[in-house]
C-alpha positions as CSV (number, residue, x, y, z in Angstrom):
1,M,-23.9,43.6,9.4
2,S,-21.3,42.3,11.8
3,P,-20.9,38.6,12.6
4,R,-22.4,37.3,15.9
5,P,-20.0,36.5,18.7
6,D,-20.9,32.8,18.7
7,D,-20.1,32.6,15.0
8,Q,-16.7,34.2,15.7
9,S,-15.9,31.8,18.5
10,R,-17.0,28.8,16.4
11,L,-14.7,30.0,13.6
12,R,-11.9,30.6,16.0
13,R,-12.2,27.1,17.4
14,G,-12.3,25.6,13.9
15,V,-9.2,27.4,12.8
16,E,-7.4,26.5,16.0
17,E,-8.3,22.8,15.5
18,D,-7.0,23.0,11.9
19,V,-3.8,24.5,13.0
20,R,-3.3,21.7,15.6
21,R,-4.0,19.0,13.0
22,M,-1.5,20.6,10.6
23,Q,1.2,20.9,13.3
24,K,0.6,17.3,14.3
25,A,0.9,16.1,10.6
26,V,4.2,18.0,10.2
27,K,5.5,16.5,13.5
28,D,4.4,12.9,12.6
29,R,5.7,13.0,9.1
30,G,8.1,10.1,8.6
31,T,11.8,10.5,7.8
32,L,13.3,9.6,4.4
33,L,14.6,6.3,5.8
34,A,11.2,5.4,7.2
35,Q,9.5,6.1,3.9
36,T,12.1,4.1,2.0
37,V,11.6,1.1,4.3
38,Y,7.9,1.4,3.8
39,L,8.2,1.5,0.0
40,G,10.6,-1.4,0.1
41,T,8.3,-3.5,2.1
42,V,5.4,-2.7,-0.3
43,G,7.6,-3.7,-3.2
44,L,8.6,-7.0,-1.6
45,L,5.0,-7.8,-0.7
46,F,4.1,-7.5,-4.4
47,V,7.2,-9.0,-6.0
48,L,7.8,-12.1,-3.9
49,P,4.5,-13.8,-4.8
50,V,5.0,-13.1,-8.5
51,V,8.5,-14.5,-8.5
52,G,7.6,-17.5,-6.4
53,C,4.6,-18.3,-8.6
54,A,6.8,-17.9,-11.8
55,Y,9.4,-20.4,-10.4
56,L,6.6,-22.8,-9.4
57,G,5.1,-22.5,-12.9
58,L,8.5,-23.2,-14.5
59,W,9.0,-26.2,-12.3
60,L,5.6,-27.6,-13.1
61,D,6.2,-27.0,-16.9
62,G,9.4,-28.9,-16.6
63,L,7.6,-31.9,-15.1
64,S,5.0,-32.0,-17.8
65,E,7.1,-31.3,-20.9
66,P,5.3,-33.6,-23.3
67,Y,2.0,-32.0,-22.5
68,A,0.7,-28.8,-24.0
69,S,-0.4,-27.2,-20.7
70,R,1.5,-24.1,-19.6
71,W,1.6,-23.4,-15.9
72,T,3.9,-20.4,-15.9
73,P,1.6,-17.7,-17.3
74,S,-1.4,-18.6,-15.2
75,L,0.7,-18.8,-12.0
76,I,2.3,-15.4,-12.8
77,V,-1.2,-13.9,-13.0
78,L,-2.1,-15.6,-9.7
79,G,1.1,-14.1,-8.2
80,V,0.1,-10.6,-9.4
81,V,-3.3,-11.0,-7.8
82,V,-1.9,-12.3,-4.5
83,G,0.7,-9.5,-4.5
84,A,-1.9,-6.9,-5.1
85,V,-4.0,-8.2,-2.2
86,N,-1.0,-8.2,0.0
87,V,-0.2,-4.6,-0.8
88,Y,-3.9,-3.6,-0.3
89,Y,-4.1,-5.1,3.1
90,F,-0.7,-3.7,4.2
91,I,-1.6,-0.2,3.1
92,R,-5.0,-0.5,4.7
93,E,-3.5,-1.6,8.0
94,K,-0.6,1.0,8.1
95,G,-2.3,3.9,6.3
């Protein structure tokens, strides 16, 4: 039993579309420099809130030395959460 002509043309169109998409993906692939910049940006978006919150926590702990409260660990956790949200939104926008 041979395939019908409309099935063959539908298959041909599908394959041609896949080939066009693959060629476009190869052409649009970023260079090594562009990928490095992208990863560096993602790293900074995550690390800067963590480091900033850690320094803020150390400063607050220095102000309240006689007390038992510790700001540094809780602010580091807050920095990790803020950094993760930053990375999520950046990847969602650029991806």
